[in-house]
C-alpha positions as CSV (number, residue, x, y, z in Angstrom):
1,M,51.7,-109.0,-139.6
2,T,52.6,-105.4,-140.0
3,Q,52.4,-103.4,-136.9
4,T,50.4,-100.1,-137.1
5,P,52.7,-97.2,-136.3
6,F,52.0,-95.6,-132.9
7,P,50.9,-91.9,-133.4
8,V,53.1,-89.2,-131.9
9,Y,52.3,-85.5,-132.3
10,V,54.9,-83.0,-131.5
11,G,54.3,-79.3,-130.9
12,W,56.1,-77.2,-133.6
13,D,57.2,-73.6,-133.4
14,S,58.6,-71.6,-136.3
15,R,61.4,-70.3,-134.0
16,E,62.4,-73.8,-133.0
17,D,62.3,-76.0,-136.1
18,I,65.7,-77.5,-135.2
19,A,64.4,-78.5,-131.8
20,Y,61.5,-80.4,-133.5
21,Q,63.9,-82.1,-136.0
22,V,66.2,-83.3,-133.2
23,C,63.2,-84.4,-131.0
24,H,61.8,-86.3,-134.0
25,H,65.2,-88.0,-134.7
26,S,65.7,-89.0,-131.1
27,L,62.2,-90.6,-131.0
28,K,62.6,-92.6,-134.1
29,S,66.2,-93.6,-133.8
30,R,65.6,-95.4,-130.5
31,A,62.1,-96.8,-131.1
32,S,61.7,-100.5,-131.3
33,I,58.2,-100.1,-132.7
34,P,57.1,-98.2,-135.7
35,L,56.1,-94.6,-135.0
36,S,54.1,-92.0,-137.0
37,V,55.6,-88.6,-135.9
38,T,53.6,-85.5,-136.9
39,P,54.4,-81.9,-136.2
40,I,51.4,-79.8,-135.0
41,K,51.7,-76.5,-136.9
42,Q,49.4,-73.7,-135.9
43,H,49.5,-72.1,-139.4
44,S,48.3,-75.3,-141.0
45,L,45.5,-75.7,-138.5
46,R,44.5,-72.1,-139.2
47,E,44.6,-72.6,-143.0
48,N,42.3,-75.6,-142.6
49,G,39.8,-73.7,-140.4
50,L,40.4,-75.8,-137.3
51,Y,42.3,-73.2,-135.2
52,T,40.5,-69.9,-134.8
53,R,41.8,-68.5,-131.4
54,D,43.0,-65.0,-131.3
55,E,46.8,-64.6,-130.7
56,D,47.6,-64.8,-127.0
57,P,50.4,-62.5,-125.9
58,L,51.1,-64.8,-123.0
59,A,51.5,-67.9,-125.1
60,A,55.1,-69.0,-124.9
61,T,54.9,-71.1,-128.1
62,E,52.8,-71.6,-131.2
63,F,51.5,-74.9,-129.8
64,T,50.4,-73.5,-126.4
65,Y,46.8,-74.4,-127.3
66,T,47.1,-76.5,-130.5
67,R,48.4,-79.5,-128.4
68,F,44.8,-80.1,-127.3
69,F,43.8,-81.0,-130.9
70,V,45.5,-84.4,-130.5
71,P,42.3,-86.5,-129.8
72,H,40.6,-84.7,-132.8
73,L,43.6,-85.2,-135.1
74,N,43.7,-88.9,-134.1
75,G,40.0,-89.3,-134.9
76,H,39.0,-89.8,-131.3
77,D,40.3,-93.3,-131.6
78,G,43.1,-95.3,-129.9
79,W,46.1,-93.9,-127.9
80,A,48.4,-91.2,-129.1
81,L,51.3,-89.2,-127.6
82,F,51.8,-85.5,-127.5
83,C,55.1,-83.9,-126.5
84,D,56.6,-80.4,-126.8
85,C,59.4,-80.0,-129.4
86,D,62.0,-79.2,-126.8
87,F,62.3,-82.9,-125.7
88,L,65.3,-85.2,-126.2
89,W,64.3,-88.8,-126.0
90,L,67.1,-91.1,-124.7
91,T,65.1,-94.3,-124.1
92,D,62.9,-96.4,-126.4
93,I,59.5,-94.9,-126.3
94,A,58.0,-98.4,-126.4
95,K,58.9,-98.7,-122.7
96,M,56.6,-95.8,-121.8
97,I,53.9,-97.0,-124.2
98,S,53.9,-100.3,-122.3
99,M,52.6,-98.4,-119.3
100,I,49.4,-97.5,-121.0
101,D,46.3,-98.2,-118.9
102,D,42.9,-98.1,-120.6
103,R,41.2,-97.0,-117.3
104,Y,42.6,-93.5,-117.8
105,A,41.6,-90.8,-120.3
106,I,45.1,-89.4,-120.2
107,M,48.4,-90.2,-118.6
108,C,51.3,-87.8,-117.8
109,V,53.9,-86.9,-115.3
110,H,52.4,-85.2,-112.3
111,H,54.9,-82.4,-111.8
112,D,55.0,-79.9,-108.9
113,H,56.8,-77.4,-111.1
114,Q,57.3,-73.9,-109.6
115,P,60.1,-72.3,-111.7
116,K,62.2,-69.5,-110.2
117,E,62.9,-67.8,-113.5
118,N,60.8,-64.9,-114.8
119,R,61.8,-65.4,-118.4
120,K,62.5,-68.4,-120.5
121,M,63.5,-69.5,-124.1
122,D,64.0,-66.4,-126.3
123,D,62.9,-63.9,-123.5
124,R,59.4,-65.2,-123.2
125,P,57.6,-64.8,-119.9
126,Q,57.8,-67.7,-117.5
127,T,54.3,-68.1,-116.1
128,Q,53.2,-69.9,-112.9
129,Y,50.0,-72.0,-112.7
130,P,48.8,-75.3,-111.1
131,R,49.8,-78.5,-112.9
132,K,52.5,-76.6,-114.9
133,N,54.1,-78.8,-117.5
134,W,51.6,-81.7,-117.1
135,S,50.4,-80.9,-120.6
136,S,53.9,-80.8,-122.1
137,M,53.9,-84.6,-122.5
138,V,50.6,-86.5,-122.5
139,L,49.5,-89.9,-123.5
140,Y,45.9,-89.4,-124.8
141,N,43.3,-92.2,-124.7
142,C,41.7,-90.5,-127.7
143,G,38.7,-92.8,-127.8
144,H,37.9,-92.5,-124.1
145,P,34.3,-91.1,-123.6
146,A,35.6,-88.4,-121.3
147,N,37.7,-87.0,-124.2
148,A,34.8,-86.7,-126.5
149,V,34.3,-83.2,-125.2
150,L,37.7,-82.1,-126.5
151,T,36.4,-80.8,-129.9
152,P,37.9,-78.0,-132.0
153,N,35.2,-75.7,-130.8
154,V,36.1,-76.4,-127.1
155,V,39.8,-76.0,-127.8
156,N,39.2,-72.7,-129.5
157,A,36.9,-71.3,-126.9
158,E,38.1,-72.5,-123.5
159,T,40.6,-70.8,-121.2
160,G,44.2,-71.9,-120.8
161,A,43.4,-72.9,-117.2
162,F,40.6,-75.3,-118.4
163,L,42.9,-76.9,-121.0
164,H,46.3,-77.1,-119.3
165,R,44.8,-78.3,-116.0
166,F,42.7,-80.9,-117.8
167,Q,39.6,-79.5,-116.2
168,W,37.3,-81.5,-118.5
169,L,38.5,-84.6,-116.6
170,P,37.9,-85.8,-113.0
171,D,41.2,-86.4,-111.3
172,E,40.7,-90.2,-111.2
173,L,41.0,-90.3,-115.0
174,I,44.4,-88.7,-115.1
175,G,47.0,-91.5,-114.8
176,E,50.6,-91.0,-113.7
177,I,53.9,-91.7,-115.6
178,P,57.3,-91.7,-113.8
179,E,59.1,-88.3,-113.8
180,S,62.0,-89.7,-115.8
181,W,59.8,-89.5,-119.0
182,N,59.4,-85.7,-118.7
183,W,62.5,-84.7,-116.8
184,L,62.5,-80.9,-116.5
185,E,66.0,-79.5,-117.0
186,G,66.8,-77.0,-114.3
187,W,64.0,-78.3,-112.0
188,C,64.1,-82.1,-111.5
189,D,66.9,-83.7,-109.6
190,K,69.6,-85.3,-111.7
191,P,69.6,-89.1,-111.5
192,Q,72.4,-90.7,-109.5
193,S,73.3,-92.9,-112.5
194,D,72.5,-93.0,-116.2
195,A,70.3,-90.2,-117.6
196,P,66.6,-89.4,-117.7
197,D,64.4,-91.3,-120.3
198,A,63.3,-88.0,-121.9
199,I,64.9,-84.6,-121.2
200,H,62.6,-81.6,-121.4
201,Y,64.6,-78.3,-121.9
202,T,61.6,-76.3,-120.7
203,R,63.6,-73.2,-119.8
204,G,65.4,-73.1,-123.1
205,G,67.7,-75.5,-125.0
206,P,71.0,-75.3,-126.7
207,W,69.4,-74.2,-130.0
208,F,69.2,-70.8,-128.2
209,D,72.4,-68.8,-127.8
210,E,71.7,-67.9,-124.2
211,W,70.9,-71.6,-123.2
212,Q,74.2,-73.3,-124.1
213,A,75.1,-74.3,-120.5
214,V,72.0,-76.3,-119.6
215,D,72.3,-79.9,-118.2
216,Y,72.6,-82.5,-121.0
217,A,73.4,-79.8,-123.6
218,E,76.1,-82.1,-125.0
219,D,73.6,-84.9,-125.4
220,W,71.3,-82.6,-127.5
221,S,74.2,-81.4,-129.6
222,Q,75.3,-85.0,-130.3
223,E,71.7,-85.8,-131.4
224,R,71.7,-82.8,-133.6
225,A,74.9,-84.0,-135.3
226,A,73.3,-87.4,-135.8
227,Y,70.3,-85.8,-137.3
228,E,72.3,-83.6,-139.6
229,A,74.3,-86.6,-140.7
230,T,71.1,-88.0,-142.2
231,L,70.5,-84.9,-144.4
232,P,71.5,-85.0,-148.1
233,K,75.0,-83.7,-148.8
234,T,75.0,-80.3,-150.5
235,A,77.4,-79.5,-153.3
């Protein structure tokens, strides 16, 4: 029997297409199950009349708010994963999917992230807020009754605090995933052996000139080379 691909939605930013491509490649090249990987592109959501928020000068990426469309995009049915584009997946995602627990409306890493930097990426402001980076990688139980409230109208109207802190949910519906699946470069302690399951270059990754010396930069560069080797040869 053919296995239905597990849906993965990745935040996409026009300044970071290569980050998305490498993230996509790292997901699919290690997966032991079929995946459906879809970029969430703000301009496409706007063209389709789904995304109507005004531009936010504090938004670090084009997917700051569009990430919360995942339950809607997945038809409020089944489980789906969202992650930022600045992830490098080093472990088979099936291992994380095996942790899914239907008791929860969402599952994520419960970070206590308090970055010291004032700027990140391409000189974007580094903001501080409770539950920072919880929303950067989320398993959504899209059909859970508590997520029915997460409609396009709500995503377009609610505050960043309401969305990024998952304030539509009681705490007991927010399940926890081990930190190794959203390992924040420059914040989380490096493992004593091996590498994290998924590296999140949240400050900025090697695709930016000023972020060449981050931890696991070589791993990302190797993944980029593997991705580029799959592209058609140009004359």
